[in-house]
Backbone of each chain as ProteinMPNN parsed JSONL, in Angstrom:
{"seq_chain_A": "AQSVAQPEDQVNVAEGNPLTVKCTYSVSGNPYLFWYVQYPNRGLQFLLKYITGDNLVKGSYGFEAEFNKSQTSFHLKKPSALVSDSALYFCAVRDRVGYSTLTFGKGTMLLVSP", "coords_chain_A": {"N_chain_A": [[88.688, 64.442, 118.065], [91.176, 66.979, 117.107], [91.982, 68.858, 113.786], [93.338, 70.057, 111.192], [92.869, 72.035, 108.236], [94.639, 73.103, 105.326], [94.081, 73.709, 102.225], [95.368, 74.644, 99.842], [98.449, 73.699, 98.615], [100.418, 75.491, 97.477], [100.838, 79.288, 96.999], [100.39, 81.964, 94.584], [101.672, 84.883, 94.051], [101.93, 88.274, 93.033], [104.298, 90.683, 93.989], [103.329, 93.342, 95.813], [100.58, 93.097, 95.385], [97.777, 91.88, 97.537], [97.815, 89.386, 99.794], [96.287, 85.797, 100.421], [96.049, 83.438, 102.734], [94.849, 80.201, 103.231], [93.12, 78.435, 105.978], [91.252, 76.045, 107.386], [89.531, 74.63, 110.204], [89.279, 72.23, 112.521], [87.456, 71.208, 115.796], [86.727, 70.171, 119.2], [85.896, 71.802, 120.947], [85.827, 74.993, 121.865], [88.312, 76.896, 119.888], [92.426, 77.658, 120.105], [93.946, 79.055, 117.706], [96.952, 79.783, 115.718], [99.132, 80.991, 113.591], [102.22, 80.466, 112.193], [105.098, 80.452, 110.646], [107.851, 79.727, 108.141], [111.015, 79.486, 107.435], [113.699, 78.757, 104.876], [115.507, 75.632, 106.013], [115.323, 76.531, 108.213], [113.732, 77.173, 111.319], [110.28, 77.289, 112.984], [108.847, 80.221, 113.145], [106.595, 82.282, 115.132], [103.504, 83.934, 114.146], [101.18, 85.243, 114.76], [97.901, 85.088, 116.863], [95.106, 83.723, 117.945], [92.986, 83.723, 120.229], [90.857, 84.764, 122.222], [87.886, 87.316, 121.826], [88.118, 89.961, 119.586], [87.228, 89.081, 115.948], [89.67, 90.38, 114.56], [92.547, 89.609, 113.862], [95.755, 91.148, 114.495], [99.621, 90.394, 113.436], [102.984, 89.855, 113.406], [105.19, 91.362, 111.295], [103.122, 92.476, 109.363], [101.102, 91.298, 108.925], [97.732, 89.234, 109.43], [95.088, 88.226, 110.566], [91.587, 87.088, 109.995], [89.243, 85.391, 112.294], [86.732, 83.429, 111.918], [83.922, 81.824, 113.353], [81.723, 80.654, 112.555], [82.36, 79.443, 109.809], [84.494, 78.112, 110.649], [86.89, 79.083, 109.926], [90.409, 80.458, 109.449], [91.723, 82.515, 107.911], [94.758, 83.54, 106.442], [96.168, 86.851, 106.221], [97.734, 89.541, 103.984], [98.025, 93.024, 103.103], [99.761, 93.84, 101.222], [102.161, 92.089, 99.493], [105.135, 91.029, 100.223], [108.495, 90.24, 98.311], [110.144, 89.15, 100.412], [108.47, 87.904, 102.164], [108.184, 85.58, 100.628], [107.76, 81.949, 101.613], [107.33, 78.972, 103.711], [104.334, 78.351, 105.199], [102.286, 77.962, 108.244], [99.064, 76.717, 109.784], [97.785, 76.392, 113.232], [95.877, 74.653, 115.383], [94.663, 74.236, 118.712], [92.536, 72.848, 120.936], [90.523, 73.813, 123.992], [90.308, 72.136, 126.525], [91.92, 69.738, 128.669], [94.996, 68.361, 128.223], [95.674, 69.067, 125.999], [97.222, 68.875, 122.406], [99.051, 71.278, 119.897], [97.649, 71.425, 116.61], [99.112, 70.613, 113.369], [98.32, 72.266, 110.031], [99.21, 70.95, 106.916], [100.903, 72.94, 105.918], [101.516, 75.866, 103.304], [103.2, 76.664, 100.54], [104.409, 79.951, 100.03], [104.968, 81.716, 97.458], [106.097, 85.507, 96.361], [106.398, 87.49, 93.901], [108.387, 89.062, 92.066]], "CA_chain_A": [[90.099, 64.813, 117.678], [91.156, 68.161, 116.12], [92.28, 68.811, 112.62], [93.96, 71.931, 110.225], [93.009, 71.793, 106.838], [95.37, 74.074, 104.211], [93.825, 73.564, 100.978], [96.163, 75.229, 98.812], [99.981, 73.483, 98.479], [101.192, 76.938, 96.75], [99.928, 80.143, 96.243], [101.381, 82.444, 93.835], [101.291, 86.153, 94.147], [102.829, 89.257, 92.778], [104.701, 91.955, 94.901], [102.547, 94.8, 96.105], [99.501, 92.628, 95.367], [97.316, 91.586, 98.537], [97.225, 87.846, 99.682], [95.582, 85.235, 101.342], [96.447, 81.693, 102.9], [93.637, 79.94, 103.907], [92.942, 77.67, 106.964], [89.855, 75.752, 108.117], [89.822, 73.642, 111.201], [87.873, 71.354, 113.312], [88.135, 70.923, 116.895], [85.399, 69.809, 119.795], [84.902, 72.979, 121.468], [86.575, 76.466, 121.403], [90.05, 76.54, 119.889], [93.183, 78.656, 120.035], [94.252, 78.9, 116.508], [97.685, 79.854, 115.47], [100.029, 80.669, 112.318], [103.668, 79.737, 112.316], [106.249, 80.979, 108.881], [109.239, 78.531, 108.285], [111.906, 79.798, 106.254], [114.754, 77.632, 104.361], [116.353, 75.258, 106.752], [115.059, 77.269, 109.932], [112.857, 76.273, 112.674], [109.203, 77.898, 112.961], [108.631, 81.708, 113.697], [105.515, 82.56, 115.31], [103.159, 85.209, 113.36], [99.935, 85.408, 115.435], [97.283, 84.02, 117.173], [93.575, 83.89, 118.001], [92.661, 83.347, 121.668], [89.285, 85.63, 122.482], [87.574, 89.039, 121.74], [88.074, 90.746, 118.563], [88.085, 88.466, 115.185], [90.384, 90.355, 113.441], [93.857, 89.81, 114.843], [97.344, 91.622, 113.762], [100.691, 89.938, 113.617], [104.17, 90.152, 113.094], [105.433, 91.782, 109.611], [102.063, 93.277, 108.481], [100.39, 89.815, 108.65], [96.38, 89.812, 109.918], [94.031, 86.83, 110.075], [90.434, 86.732, 110.692], [88.405, 84.209, 113.288], [85.148, 83.063, 111.374], [83.606, 80.695, 113.809], [80.46, 79.823, 111.675], [82.83, 78.781, 108.82], [85.568, 77.541, 111.093], [88.01, 79.574, 109.278], [91.394, 81.36, 110.201], [92.48, 82.865, 106.842], [96.156, 84.588, 106.78], [96.343, 87.762, 105.749], [98.514, 90.601, 104.037], [97.68, 93.722, 102.055], [100.823, 93.832, 100.214], [102.648, 90.976, 99.509], [106.615, 91.038, 99.705], [109.46, 89.165, 97.456], [110.707, 88.302, 101.233], [107.276, 87.093, 102.284], [108.249, 83.935, 100.166], [108.651, 80.874, 102.746], [106.535, 77.981, 104.225], [103.494, 78.938, 106.499], [101.636, 76.538, 108.696], [98.199, 76.896, 110.351], [97.664, 75.263, 113.716], [94.814, 74.832, 116.496], [94.662, 73.482, 119.829], [91.817, 72.833, 121.662], [91.036, 74.846, 125.486], [90.442, 71.126, 127.101], [93.14, 69.193, 128.93], [96.553, 68.393, 127.734], [95.472, 69.411, 124.014], [98.199, 69.631, 121.873], [98.994, 71.916, 118.669], [97.877, 70.371, 115.787], [99.184, 71.619, 112.433], [98.524, 71.755, 108.973], [100.604, 70.239, 105.852], [101.698, 73.849, 105.204], [101.19, 76.383, 101.907], [104.097, 77.603, 100.349], [103.938, 81.095, 99.575], [105.771, 82.446, 96.433], [105.637, 86.323, 95.825], [107.317, 87.075, 92.316], [108.98, 90.541, 91.933]], "C_chain_A": [[89.888, 66.391, 116.97], [91.962, 67.76, 115.042], [92.483, 70.278, 112.121], [93.736, 70.981, 108.912], [93.803, 72.955, 106.127], [94.903, 73.306, 102.769], [94.656, 73.677, 99.992], [97.884, 74.8, 99.455], [100.643, 74.818, 98.544], [100.179, 77.865, 96.661], [100.77, 81.262, 96.086], [100.888, 84.026, 94.068], [102.138, 87.147, 93.566], [103.018, 89.894, 93.858], [103.837, 93.012, 94.938], [101.12, 94.111, 95.904], [99.207, 91.827, 97.121], [97.471, 90.119, 98.467], [96.747, 87.41, 100.798], [96.096, 83.594, 101.401], [95.308, 81.169, 103.705], [93.85, 78.493, 104.56], [91.478, 77.303, 107.603], [90.619, 74.463, 108.936], [88.786, 72.96, 111.803], [88.559, 71.064, 114.963], [86.434, 70.655, 117.814], [84.788, 70.48, 120.259], [85.651, 74.16, 121.075], [88.167, 76.194, 120.992], [90.838, 78.405, 120.099], [93.921, 78.571, 118.862], [95.344, 79.904, 116.583], [98.455, 79.989, 113.931], [101.12, 80.657, 112.399], [103.985, 80.147, 110.523], [107.595, 79.854, 109.56], [110.126, 79.126, 106.987], [113.019, 78.931, 105.809], [115.221, 77.313, 105.419], [116.493, 75.597, 108.296], [114.137, 76.615, 110.666], [111.619, 77.45, 112.372], [108.951, 79.227, 113.739], [106.914, 81.86, 114.156], [104.515, 83.762, 114.835], [102.238, 85.684, 114.215], [99.205, 84.39, 115.926], [95.84, 84.28, 117.942], [93.195, 83.156, 119.38], [91.095, 83.571, 122.075], [88.883, 86.805, 121.859], [87.908, 88.804, 119.993], [88.36, 89.814, 117.544], [89.109, 88.547, 114.685], [91.763, 90.448, 114.382], [95.341, 90.193, 114.021], [98.445, 91.03, 114.54], [101.544, 90.788, 113.519], [104.369, 90.438, 111.496], [104.245, 92.099, 108.601], [101.081, 92.319, 108.494], [99.17, 90.081, 110.007], [96.076, 88.185, 109.78], [92.792, 87.766, 111.319], [89.443, 85.278, 111.134], [87.292, 84.466, 112.596], [84.805, 81.867, 111.731], [82.511, 79.957, 113.044], [81.197, 78.927, 110.42], [83.859, 78.06, 109.053], [86.776, 77.568, 110.162], [89.31, 80.295, 110.083], [92.212, 81.596, 108.797], [94.02, 83.848, 107.158], [95.887, 85.345, 105.503], [97.092, 88.881, 105.404], [97.924, 91.994, 103.141], [98.468, 93.829, 100.997], [102.219, 93.339, 100.153], [104.554, 91.749, 99.237], [107.505, 89.673, 99.14], [109.717, 88.184, 99.038], [109.547, 87.342, 102.576], [107.402, 85.439, 101.821], [108.598, 82.902, 101.375], [106.808, 80.16, 102.726], [105.567, 78.109, 105.262], [102.643, 77.64, 106.663], [100.311, 77.178, 109.79], [97.962, 75.785, 111.88], [96.763, 75.693, 115.093], [95.027, 73.972, 117.823], [93.395, 73.714, 120.157], [91.707, 73.507, 123.158], [91.196, 73.374, 126.485], [91.923, 70.319, 127.639], [94.155, 69.373, 128.812], [96.48, 68.056, 126.042], [96.887, 69.618, 123.948], [98.241, 70.607, 120.588], [98.636, 70.551, 117.46], [97.706, 71.218, 114.351], [98.959, 71.49, 110.952], [99.512, 71.548, 108.51], [101.182, 71.616, 105.477], [101.063, 74.404, 103.73], [102.83, 76.991, 101.836], [103.449, 78.725, 99.432], [105.026, 81.731, 98.926], [105.513, 83.677, 95.986], [107.098, 86.694, 94.862], [107.367, 88.777, 92.755], [108.027, 91.383, 90.516]], "O_chain_A": [[88.863, 66.861, 116.477], [92.585, 66.698, 115.047], [91.965, 71.322, 112.518], [94.126, 69.853, 108.608], [93.394, 74.027, 106.572], [95.515, 72.31, 102.385], [94.705, 72.747, 99.187], [98.431, 75.35, 100.411], [101.311, 75.199, 99.505], [99.006, 77.625, 96.376], [101.616, 81.64, 96.897], [99.693, 84.255, 94.254], [103.32, 86.806, 93.605], [102.173, 89.854, 94.753], [103.65, 93.605, 93.876], [100.286, 94.834, 96.448], [100.117, 91.338, 97.79], [97.329, 89.529, 97.396], [96.654, 88.02, 101.863], [96.404, 82.823, 100.493], [94.916, 81.707, 104.741], [94.484, 77.581, 104.03], [90.74, 78.099, 108.183], [91.573, 73.728, 108.683], [87.585, 73.125, 111.591], [89.726, 70.803, 115.254], [85.325, 70.855, 117.319], [83.562, 70.406, 120.336], [86.078, 74.252, 119.924], [88.988, 75.5, 121.591], [90.383, 79.546, 120.183], [94.83, 77.761, 119.042], [95.124, 80.888, 117.29], [98.319, 79.047, 113.15], [101.134, 81.31, 113.443], [103.239, 80.101, 109.545], [108.019, 79.451, 110.643], [109.797, 79.131, 105.8], [113.296, 78.163, 106.731], [115.53, 78.248, 106.158], [117.26, 75.23, 109.185], [113.869, 75.426, 110.491], [111.878, 78.409, 111.646], [108.868, 79.196, 114.967], [106.073, 81.477, 113.343], [104.918, 84.812, 115.334], [102.514, 86.841, 114.535], [99.431, 83.195, 115.737], [95.766, 85.336, 118.569], [93.158, 81.926, 119.406], [90.286, 82.653, 122.21], [89.796, 87.358, 121.247], [87.92, 87.744, 119.369], [89.5, 89.36, 117.636], [89.749, 87.574, 114.288], [91.948, 91.178, 115.356], [95.835, 89.54, 113.102], [98.5, 91.004, 115.769], [101.395, 92.01, 113.506], [103.775, 89.81, 110.619], [104.317, 92.021, 107.375], [100.038, 92.668, 107.942], [99.341, 90.704, 111.055], [96.624, 87.287, 109.14], [92.81, 88.418, 112.363], [89.072, 84.382, 110.375], [86.813, 85.6, 112.588], [85.053, 80.877, 111.043], [82.488, 78.729, 112.967], [80.703, 77.854, 110.074], [84.353, 77.371, 108.16], [87.452, 76.632, 109.734], [89.176, 80.648, 111.254], [93.235, 80.95, 108.572], [94.149, 84.697, 108.039], [95.578, 84.981, 104.368], [97.339, 89.546, 106.411], [97.135, 91.583, 102.289], [97.987, 93.911, 99.867], [103.212, 93.918, 100.593], [104.987, 92.581, 98.44], [107.304, 88.489, 99.411], [109.588, 86.961, 99.07], [109.801, 86.522, 103.458], [106.944, 84.439, 102.373], [109.634, 83.046, 102.026], [105.747, 80.485, 102.195], [106.039, 77.956, 106.388], [102.356, 76.727, 105.888], [100.619, 78.084, 110.564], [97.958, 74.564, 111.726], [96.889, 76.749, 115.712], [95.678, 72.932, 117.715], [92.929, 74.776, 119.744], [92.802, 73.794, 123.64], [92.169, 73.387, 127.239], [92.929, 70.377, 126.932], [94.614, 70.453, 129.182], [96.971, 67.238, 125.265], [97.634, 70.166, 124.76], [97.089, 70.713, 120.166], [99.039, 69.391, 117.376], [96.837, 72.039, 114.058], [99.465, 70.461, 110.504], [100.605, 71.72, 109.05], [102.061, 71.525, 104.62], [100.306, 73.704, 103.058], [103.469, 77.56, 102.721], [102.556, 78.683, 98.586], [105.939, 82.251, 99.567], [104.672, 83.615, 95.089], [108.278, 86.37, 94.998], [106.641, 89.446, 93.49], [108.288, 92.544, 90.201]]}, "seq_chain_B": "EAGVTQSPTHLIKTRGQQATLRCSPISGHTSVYWYQQALGLGLQFLLWYDEGEERNRGNFPPRFSGRQFPNYSSELNVNALELEDSALYLCASSPGLAVPYNEQFFGPGTRLTVL", "coords_chain_B": {"N_chain_B": [[117.862, 87.32, 125.153], [117.946, 84.151, 125.078], [117.525, 81.941, 122.847], [115.389, 78.802, 121.77], [117.252, 76.057, 121.965], [119.288, 73.387, 119.757], [120.488, 70.474, 119.918], [122.608, 67.866, 118.152], [123.102, 69.546, 115.192], [122.968, 68.082, 113.118], [122.487, 64.634, 112.454], [124.019, 61.891, 111.248], [122.919, 58.338, 110.948], [122.982, 55.104, 111.0], [120.539, 52.309, 109.91], [119.325, 50.875, 112.271], [120.403, 51.768, 114.771], [120.717, 53.809, 117.169], [119.595, 57.077, 118.269], [120.23, 60.188, 119.79], [118.629, 63.047, 120.396], [119.123, 65.996, 121.508], [117.541, 69.299, 123.665], [117.273, 72.475, 124.5], [115.396, 74.685, 126.19], [113.617, 78.083, 126.303], [114.298, 80.21, 129.104], [112.924, 79.742, 131.887], [110.695, 78.382, 130.507], [108.966, 75.716, 130.772], [107.397, 73.766, 129.881], [108.627, 71.588, 126.763], [108.4, 70.479, 123.367], [108.072, 67.881, 121.098], [108.693, 67.349, 117.89], [108.157, 66.193, 114.474], [109.328, 66.613, 111.205], [108.667, 65.226, 108.421], [109.304, 65.232, 105.091], [106.911, 66.567, 102.962], [104.645, 65.876, 104.757], [104.113, 67.525, 106.416], [104.014, 69.019, 110.282], [104.273, 66.738, 112.717], [103.136, 65.944, 116.305], [105.072, 64.466, 118.313], [106.329, 64.458, 120.952], [104.96, 65.886, 124.57], [106.461, 67.452, 127.174], [106.197, 68.662, 130.592], [107.189, 69.912, 133.525], [108.979, 67.681, 134.165], [107.302, 65.556, 133.514], [106.26, 63.546, 131.572], [102.989, 64.684, 129.206], [101.633, 64.56, 127.118], [101.276, 62.494, 124.261], [102.146, 61.556, 121.015], [100.76, 59.821, 117.727], [102.81, 57.466, 117.286], [105.302, 54.891, 117.62], [106.843, 53.097, 120.352], [109.185, 53.436, 120.299], [110.316, 55.623, 119.806], [111.254, 57.736, 122.323], [111.693, 59.872, 125.218], [112.565, 62.684, 127.66], [112.293, 64.591, 130.327], [114.546, 67.207, 131.851], [115.9, 67.965, 135.436], [116.318, 70.895, 135.045], [115.038, 71.228, 132.852], [115.515, 71.014, 130.276], [115.428, 68.976, 127.041], [115.709, 65.205, 125.956], [115.423, 63.414, 122.951], [114.648, 60.058, 122.277], [115.839, 58.06, 119.523], [115.216, 54.571, 119.151], [116.419, 51.63, 117.39], [116.952, 52.389, 114.377], [114.722, 53.531, 111.587], [114.531, 53.742, 108.073], [112.529, 55.442, 107.335], [112.847, 57.068, 109.514], [113.862, 59.58, 108.88], [114.246, 62.914, 109.178], [113.272, 66.417, 109.815], [113.969, 66.901, 112.823], [112.336, 69.012, 115.623], [112.277, 70.946, 117.651], [110.13, 72.81, 120.513], [109.255, 75.088, 122.828], [107.437, 76.249, 125.498], [105.688, 78.542, 128.033], [104.16, 76.956, 129.892], [101.791, 74.954, 131.944], [100.046, 76.789, 133.245], [99.625, 78.993, 131.594], [98.173, 78.092, 128.451], [97.463, 78.931, 126.21], [99.564, 80.006, 125.419], [101.995, 80.973, 122.765], [104.317, 78.749, 120.941], [107.713, 78.508, 121.115], [109.852, 77.883, 118.736], [113.032, 75.966, 118.235], [115.742, 75.391, 115.699], [115.96, 73.129, 114.686], [117.149, 69.88, 114.747], [118.291, 67.642, 111.536], [117.98, 64.732, 111.222], [119.355, 61.915, 109.289], [118.937, 58.789, 108.06], [120.753, 56.191, 106.866]], "CA_chain_B": [[117.199, 86.372, 126.09], [118.38, 83.002, 124.379], [116.266, 81.531, 122.295], [115.243, 77.302, 121.766], [118.538, 75.735, 121.178], [119.149, 71.84, 119.409], [122.143, 69.481, 118.882], [123.248, 68.111, 117.012], [122.305, 70.171, 113.781], [122.805, 67.377, 111.515], [122.979, 63.767, 112.751], [123.759, 60.69, 110.457], [122.945, 57.09, 111.466], [122.476, 53.721, 109.907], [119.882, 51.379, 109.743], [119.142, 49.734, 113.54], [121.112, 52.375, 115.101], [120.249, 54.64, 118.261], [119.864, 58.764, 118.251], [119.782, 61.198, 120.91], [118.819, 64.485, 120.333], [118.928, 67.176, 122.38], [117.102, 70.529, 123.411], [117.719, 73.399, 125.401], [114.157, 75.634, 126.387], [113.982, 79.479, 126.614], [114.565, 80.2, 130.503], [111.269, 80.259, 132.363], [109.814, 77.819, 130.061], [108.478, 74.557, 131.313], [106.991, 72.741, 128.777], [109.208, 71.378, 125.799], [107.38, 69.628, 122.751], [108.937, 67.383, 120.091], [107.414, 67.226, 116.615], [108.959, 65.331, 113.183], [108.762, 67.409, 109.821], [109.379, 64.77, 106.917], [109.353, 65.502, 103.479], [105.004, 66.286, 102.321], [104.015, 65.442, 105.995], [104.263, 68.484, 107.813], [104.667, 68.932, 111.441], [103.797, 65.721, 113.273], [103.681, 66.272, 116.973], [105.964, 63.301, 119.002], [105.965, 64.176, 122.678], [105.167, 66.99, 125.021], [106.935, 67.42, 128.736], [106.367, 69.844, 131.569], [107.809, 69.868, 134.787], [109.582, 66.486, 133.921], [106.236, 64.592, 133.313], [105.348, 63.273, 130.012], [101.783, 65.092, 129.22], [100.75, 63.498, 125.834], [102.348, 61.67, 123.149], [101.811, 61.362, 119.505], [100.904, 58.579, 117.095], [104.341, 57.238, 117.341], [106.042, 53.636, 118.065], [107.125, 53.138, 121.704], [110.942, 53.219, 119.97], [110.212, 57.11, 120.021], [111.151, 58.315, 123.249], [112.444, 60.941, 125.858], [112.89, 62.809, 129.01], [113.053, 66.117, 130.592], [115.262, 66.828, 133.079], [115.332, 68.784, 136.44], [116.432, 71.945, 134.275], [113.855, 71.684, 131.81], [116.293, 70.552, 128.705], [115.076, 67.774, 127.296], [116.42, 64.406, 124.944], [114.51, 62.562, 122.379], [115.781, 59.133, 122.002], [114.878, 57.152, 118.455], [116.138, 53.095, 118.92], [116.29, 50.87, 116.101], [116.643, 53.716, 113.289], [114.467, 53.082, 110.374], [115.052, 55.011, 106.75], [112.007, 56.798, 107.622], [112.831, 57.965, 110.657], [114.954, 60.803, 108.615], [113.403, 63.991, 108.819], [113.828, 67.299, 110.532], [113.056, 66.752, 114.251], [111.975, 70.186, 115.787], [111.825, 71.237, 119.522], [109.628, 73.777, 120.86], [108.981, 75.301, 124.384], [106.475, 77.336, 126.146], [105.877, 78.898, 129.482], [103.684, 75.811, 130.587], [100.237, 74.454, 131.729], [99.284, 77.623, 133.945], [99.47, 79.46, 130.206], [97.657, 76.833, 127.779], [97.373, 79.74, 125.167], [100.715, 80.653, 124.829], [102.522, 80.279, 121.469], [105.166, 77.631, 121.246], [108.835, 78.851, 120.317], [110.835, 76.469, 118.203], [114.082, 75.975, 117.698], [116.306, 75.45, 114.682], [115.862, 71.603, 114.386], [118.308, 68.797, 113.864], [118.425, 67.125, 110.787], [118.367, 63.314, 111.263], [119.551, 61.183, 108.242], [119.318, 57.652, 108.43], [121.094, 55.582, 105.798]], "C_chain_B": [[117.593, 85.108, 125.104], [116.924, 82.205, 123.92], [116.011, 79.583, 122.502], [116.449, 76.995, 121.069], [118.373, 73.854, 120.968], [120.358, 71.546, 119.127], [121.718, 67.951, 119.149], [122.287, 68.742, 115.875], [122.174, 69.388, 113.04], [123.431, 65.886, 112.372], [122.911, 62.807, 111.719], [123.72, 59.301, 110.854], [122.623, 56.373, 110.925], [121.342, 53.197, 110.589], [119.742, 50.598, 111.403], [119.722, 50.513, 114.409], [120.161, 52.958, 116.248], [120.223, 56.18, 118.257], [119.354, 59.401, 119.336], [119.832, 62.455, 120.197], [118.081, 65.459, 121.391], [118.571, 68.475, 122.528], [117.144, 70.989, 124.551], [116.49, 74.184, 125.361], [114.631, 76.847, 126.618], [114.039, 79.358, 128.206], [113.487, 80.762, 130.563], [110.568, 79.319, 132.15], [109.695, 75.996, 130.644], [108.404, 73.1, 130.696], [107.939, 72.782, 127.456], [108.461, 70.177, 124.765], [108.232, 69.201, 121.624], [108.324, 67.198, 119.061], [108.669, 66.724, 115.426], [108.4, 66.039, 112.186], [109.416, 66.267, 108.918], [108.773, 65.55, 105.805], [107.785, 65.301, 103.082], [104.785, 65.431, 103.497], [103.837, 66.512, 106.85], [104.497, 68.14, 108.97], [104.023, 67.292, 112.069], [104.202, 65.451, 114.872], [103.586, 64.605, 117.656], [105.503, 63.474, 120.499], [106.115, 65.795, 123.51], [105.522, 66.592, 126.705], [106.428, 68.722, 129.285], [106.449, 69.402, 132.925], [108.695, 68.394, 135.18], [108.64, 65.49, 133.783], [106.075, 64.657, 131.895], [103.648, 63.911, 129.904], [100.851, 64.469, 128.294], [101.788, 63.379, 124.943], [101.2, 61.911, 122.069], [101.336, 59.933, 118.95], [102.557, 58.134, 116.716], [104.678, 55.976, 117.964], [106.955, 54.246, 118.998], [108.891, 52.918, 121.31], [111.353, 54.809, 119.884], [110.227, 57.05, 121.612], [111.824, 59.129, 124.101], [112.188, 61.312, 127.207], [113.146, 63.962, 128.979], [113.664, 65.865, 131.949], [115.013, 67.837, 134.087], [115.366, 70.3, 136.233], [115.65, 72.152, 133.155], [114.088, 71.328, 130.492], [115.458, 68.902, 128.683], [115.64, 66.839, 126.212], [115.012, 63.735, 124.745], [115.456, 61.457, 121.79], [114.934, 58.313, 120.781], [115.946, 55.684, 118.316], [115.544, 52.283, 117.268], [115.941, 51.705, 115.081], [115.738, 52.986, 112.248], [114.733, 54.14, 109.257], [114.134, 55.5, 106.767], [111.462, 57.517, 108.63], [113.35, 59.621, 110.026], [114.299, 61.584, 108.285], [114.254, 65.167, 110.096], [112.928, 67.212, 112.018], [112.822, 68.595, 115.129], [111.761, 70.403, 117.128], [111.367, 72.644, 119.796], [109.651, 74.151, 122.498], [107.87, 76.03, 124.362], [106.657, 77.465, 127.633], [105.145, 77.335, 130.311], [102.406, 75.945, 130.921], [99.699, 75.751, 132.354], [99.208, 78.668, 132.248], [99.223, 78.836, 128.893], [97.641, 77.548, 126.631], [98.369, 80.635, 124.366], [101.706, 80.05, 123.454], [103.95, 79.759, 121.679], [106.545, 78.355, 120.164], [109.989, 77.68, 120.187], [112.317, 76.781, 118.233], [114.931, 75.19, 116.317], [116.16, 73.832, 113.831], [117.607, 70.9, 114.297], [117.659, 67.995, 113.02], [119.075, 65.731, 110.924], [118.23, 62.331, 109.983], [119.76, 59.809, 108.601], [119.466, 56.593, 106.965], [121.196, 53.983, 106.163]], "O_chain_B": [[117.36, 85.501, 123.961], [115.82, 82.0, 124.423], [116.554, 79.107, 123.499], [116.76, 77.419, 119.956], [117.664, 73.134, 121.671], [121.146, 72.095, 118.357], [120.988, 67.268, 119.867], [121.09, 68.517, 115.701], [121.366, 69.58, 112.13], [124.561, 65.89, 112.86], [121.82, 62.727, 111.155], [124.854, 58.985, 111.211], [121.788, 56.69, 110.078], [121.109, 53.543, 111.748], [120.29, 49.496, 111.426], [119.651, 49.831, 115.432], [118.972, 52.639, 116.281], [121.408, 56.512, 118.231], [118.221, 59.223, 119.783], [120.786, 62.88, 119.546], [116.944, 65.572, 121.851], [119.091, 69.194, 121.675], [117.087, 70.302, 125.571], [116.348, 74.542, 124.192], [115.774, 77.006, 127.045], [113.781, 78.222, 128.603], [112.995, 81.694, 129.926], [109.765, 78.975, 133.017], [110.711, 75.319, 130.805], [108.93, 71.997, 130.842], [108.109, 73.902, 126.974], [108.018, 69.132, 125.242], [109.059, 69.988, 121.162], [107.171, 66.803, 119.233], [109.875, 66.908, 115.586], [107.179, 66.183, 112.122], [110.621, 66.343, 108.675], [107.85, 66.364, 105.83], [107.339, 64.17, 102.89], [104.728, 64.22, 103.284], [103.408, 66.354, 107.993], [105.118, 67.089, 109.131], [103.039, 66.923, 111.428], [105.277, 64.889, 115.083], [102.647, 63.81, 117.623], [104.614, 62.861, 121.091], [106.973, 66.644, 123.267], [104.989, 65.676, 127.331], [106.256, 69.719, 128.583], [105.721, 68.507, 133.353], [108.998, 68.104, 136.337], [109.108, 64.362, 133.933], [105.808, 65.642, 131.208], [102.98, 63.404, 130.806], [99.728, 64.008, 128.495], [102.864, 63.972, 124.871], [100.019, 62.253, 122.123], [101.507, 58.943, 119.662], [103.24, 58.648, 115.83], [104.25, 55.952, 119.118], [107.618, 55.276, 118.871], [109.666, 52.295, 122.036], [112.527, 55.182, 119.893], [109.351, 56.411, 122.196], [112.976, 59.195, 123.672], [111.663, 60.499, 127.968], [113.856, 64.549, 128.163], [113.527, 64.974, 132.787], [114.081, 68.617, 133.887], [114.686, 71.03, 136.954], [115.629, 73.228, 132.559], [113.207, 71.285, 129.633], [115.089, 68.104, 129.544], [116.169, 67.501, 125.32], [114.05, 63.519, 125.482], [116.499, 61.597, 121.15], [113.757, 57.97, 120.891], [117.007, 55.605, 117.697], [114.618, 52.438, 116.472], [114.75, 51.842, 114.798], [116.01, 51.804, 112.039], [115.113, 55.278, 109.534], [114.304, 56.525, 106.108], [110.44, 58.18, 108.807], [113.199, 60.65, 110.684], [113.628, 61.442, 107.264], [115.211, 65.0, 110.851], [111.729, 67.382, 112.242], [113.768, 69.287, 114.755], [110.806, 69.813, 117.633], [112.042, 73.598, 119.411], [110.125, 73.337, 123.29], [107.353, 76.429, 123.319], [107.431, 76.822, 128.342], [105.73, 76.789, 131.247], [101.741, 76.849, 130.414], [98.567, 75.919, 131.902], [98.014, 78.948, 132.131], [100.129, 79.035, 128.084], [97.835, 76.785, 125.685], [98.305, 81.421, 123.421], [102.02, 78.872, 123.279], [104.692, 80.285, 122.508], [106.482, 78.631, 118.966], [110.644, 76.977, 120.956], [112.681, 77.957, 118.255], [114.378, 74.122, 116.053], [116.259, 73.599, 112.626], [118.709, 71.315, 113.937], [116.578, 67.524, 113.375], [120.278, 65.498, 110.807], [117.105, 61.964, 109.644], [120.669, 59.54, 109.388], [118.54, 56.304, 106.207], [121.512, 53.17, 105.294]]}, "name": "protein", "num_of_chains": 2, "seq": "AQSVAQPEDQVNVAEGNPLTVKCTYSVSGNPYLFWYVQYPNRGLQFLLKYITGDNLVKGSYGFEAEFNKSQTSFHLKKPSALVSDSALYFCAVRDRVGYSTLTFGKGTMLLVSPEAGVTQSPTHLIKTRGQQATLRCSPISGHTSVYWYQQALGLGLQFLLWYDEGEERNRGNFPPRFSGRQFPNYSSELNVNALELEDSALYLCASSPGLAVPYNEQFFGPGTRLTVL"}
């Protein structure tokens, strides 16, 4: 079975400071990893994904994530937070075999203060 | 290019009734996924359809069912509604089995309220 853990329900950061949203995963084989963002009363928007290759993945809106196989982590980062980054962030994992589906973490609320 | 669309936006039902939710995928996408987002529970996978076939099913009772039509649109049916079925139901689409690592594209959701 595959699973995702987002250990923080909420992350608070001041505008202009770097931000990190943590994610660890568990799969039987090699993973596909994704980050999505959800703004209030909206569906999820794709930010970035790791498939293979370079462990540092760059995505939309200046976000990036680092795949760490030994620590089974895929933390989301941004060098300088914006107030408009405040939203709910979801990490998701998918195994590479068969009819595997996406498993999402419970989400981390990011609050960026002015 | 139009995104994933869902209807209705809001749906209010009473306990024991049936609800039908609809989803149209992005043009060219053959896979449709359904998720339930209940307060505090994150996204729970419900169903996955591709090329008209059910490919996978989440841990939900049989009263949650669906289908995919020849034009790849999809319908989610929830029978014998219970209060705990109140949630945001999200539909997503992707290009299909040929591209398993492709991201899913989400619709805005249908808010189901069961009274």
